[in-house]
C-alpha positions as CSV (number, residue, x, y, z in Angstrom):
1,M,-15.1,19.4,-20.9
2,A,-13.8,15.9,-20.3
3,I,-12.9,14.2,-17.4
4,A,-10.9,11.1,-17.7
5,T,-9.3,8.8,-15.5
6,S,-6.9,6.0,-14.8
7,H,-5.3,4.1,-12.1
8,K,-2.2,1.9,-11.6
9,L,-2.6,-0.1,-8.5
10,L,0.4,-2.1,-7.4
11,T,-1.5,-4.3,-4.5
12,D,-5.2,-4.7,-3.5
13,S,-5.2,-2.1,-0.8
14,W,-6.8,0.7,-2.6
15,T,-8.5,-1.5,-5.3
16,A,-11.9,-1.0,-4.0
17,A,-11.4,2.7,-2.9
18,V,-10.5,3.7,-6.2
19,A,-13.1,1.9,-8.3
20,T,-15.7,3.8,-6.1
21,L,-13.5,7.3,-6.8
22,E,-13.5,6.7,-10.8
23,T,-17.1,5.9,-10.8
24,V,-17.8,9.1,-9.2
25,V,-15.3,11.3,-11.0
26,G,-17.0,9.9,-13.8
27,S,-20.2,11.7,-12.9
28,F,-18.6,14.8,-12.6
29,E,-18.7,15.8,-16.4
30,A,-22.6,15.1,-16.2
31,D,-23.0,18.1,-14.3
32,G,-21.5,20.4,-16.6
33,A,-19.4,22.6,-14.2
34,A,-16.2,22.4,-15.7
35,T,-14.6,24.2,-18.5
36,N,-11.2,22.8,-17.9
37,D,-10.1,19.3,-19.7
38,C,-8.6,17.0,-16.8
39,Q,-6.9,13.9,-16.3
40,V,-7.2,12.1,-12.8
41,A,-4.8,9.1,-12.1
42,F,-4.8,7.2,-9.0
43,F,-1.6,5.3,-8.5
44,E,0.8,3.3,-5.7
45,I,4.0,3.7,-5.2
46,V,6.5,1.0,-4.3
47,R,7.3,0.7,-0.7
48,D,4.3,3.4,0.1
49,D,1.0,2.4,1.5
50,H,-0.7,6.0,0.5
51,L,-3.0,6.5,-2.4
52,H,-1.4,9.0,-4.8
53,V,-3.5,11.1,-7.1
54,N,-2.7,13.4,-9.9
55,V,-5.2,15.9,-11.5
56,T,-3.9,17.3,-14.7
57,H,-5.8,20.1,-16.6
58,R,-5.2,21.3,-19.9
59,Y,-4.7,24.8,-18.7
60,Q,-3.4,26.5,-15.5
61,T,-5.6,26.3,-12.2
62,R,-5.5,27.6,-9.0
63,T,-3.7,25.3,-6.4
64,A,-6.8,23.5,-4.1
65,H,-5.9,23.3,-0.4
66,G,-3.9,20.0,0.3
67,W,-2.2,19.9,-3.1
68,M,1.1,20.7,-4.8
69,G,1.9,22.1,-7.8
70,P,1.3,22.9,-10.2
71,A,4.1,21.4,-12.2
72,R,4.4,21.7,-16.1
73,L,3.7,18.8,-18.1
74,P,3.4,18.3,-21.9
75,Q,-0.2,17.2,-21.0
76,G,-0.9,20.4,-19.2
77,F,-0.4,21.7,-15.4
78,V,-0.6,18.6,-12.7
79,H,-1.4,19.0,-9.3
80,N,-1.0,16.0,-7.1
81,R,-1.8,14.8,-3.4
82,T,-1.5,11.7,-1.3
83,F,-4.1,9.9,1.0
84,G,-3.5,7.5,3.9
85,S,-6.3,5.9,5.3
86,S,-9.1,8.3,4.2
87,Q,-12.3,7.0,3.1
88,P,-13.7,7.5,-0.8
89,L,-15.9,10.0,0.6
90,H,-13.0,12.3,1.8
91,I,-11.1,11.7,-0.9
92,I,-13.7,12.6,-3.7
93,R,-14.3,15.9,-1.7
94,H,-10.8,16.6,-2.3
95,V,-10.6,15.4,-5.9
96,R,-13.5,17.2,-6.7
97,E,-12.2,20.7,-5.3
98,M,-8.9,20.4,-7.5
99,V,-10.9,19.0,-10.7
100,F,-13.0,22.2,-10.5
101,A,-10.3,24.8,-9.3
102,S,-10.7,27.8,-11.1
103,R,-8.4,28.6,-14.2
104,V,-5.6,31.1,-13.7
105,A,-6.0,34.0,-16.1
């Protein structure tokens, strides 16, 4: 399985946290536990202080607690969530749950 990350930040508010998050998400592939290609996107929206996260899987997955979706895209199925002043360790726990969510049969 491949896990890719991307980010589009408009300010420096989340720069350090996203760098940490991308490093940790990159290490998810090494454990070999996932079987569903996945894209994790970190981004900001104008006039919104939250960090937005989209997790897109090739195949549909169950929705982890706290996430919205899925929405169907040409790339697969996307779930999203926002985070306020959360620390990277808190965010990564939730991202990991969504990245490794079980596939819908």
